[in-house]
N, C-alpha and C positions, 0 to 999 in steps of 0.2 A: 150334374156332370153329363156331357154328351158322350155317347158311346160311338166309337169309330172302328170300322173294319177296313183293312187295306187289302186290295186284290190286285196282284201282279204276278206274272209267271217268272219274273226275274227276282230271285230272293234278295239279291244285293240292293235292288231298287226299294223293296219293302223295308229293309234295314235302314237305308238312307232316309226314307220318309220318316220313320220312327225317330231317328236321331236328329233330324234337321228342325223339327218342330218342337216348341216348348208347349207340350200338351197341357200341362198344369195351368200355365198362364191363360190358356184359352178355355179352361174349364172343360177339357175333353180328356178321354182316356181311350187308347187303342186296346180294344177288347179281343181282336182276332186278326189273323193274317191268313189269306187264302192264296194259293199258287195257281189257281185256275177258276173258271167261272162256276163249275159245279161245286167246288169247295165254298166259294163265295155265297152261293144260294143256301147251302147248308148252314153257314154262319148267320146269314140273314134270318133264317127260320129259328135258330136256337138262341142267338144272342140279341136279336131285335135291335140292331144299331140305329142311331139317328143319322149317321153319315157313312157312306161308303166311298172310299177313294179307289178308283179302278182304272186299269189300263184298258185300251180298246182291243188289242190283239192278245188273246189268251187262249189256251187249249180249253176243251170242254165247250162252254158257252163263251162267245166273245163278249167284250164289255157291254156292247149295246143290247145283245140278247139277255145278258145277265140283269141289266137294268130293268128291262121289260118284265122279266120274271119276278124280280124283287119287288117291283111296284105292285104286282098282283098279290104279293104276300102282305106288303105294308105300303100303302100309297104315300105315307108321310115321310119315307126315307128320302134324304137328299143325297146327291151324287156329285163328286168331283172327278172329272175324267182327265187322266194324264196319258200321254202317249209319246213315244219316240218314233212312231210310224210316220 
């Protein structure tokens, strides 16, 4: 089972992503939700996800900075970038 972290500063977007996807059918599990880039990095350190779904514009670290920092922690992490920007 692949572990997924969702990072977006809009809480309703996070809830929408969780509800729209049939995670079990994809053999994935959402293990954490972060509302900014700093929280996302902490989740990457503690939960060691396989995939991070992230927004570009967030407080703390923006999505691109967060990706660079997360890759320094674990270069195997894959990212899906979403944005309404």
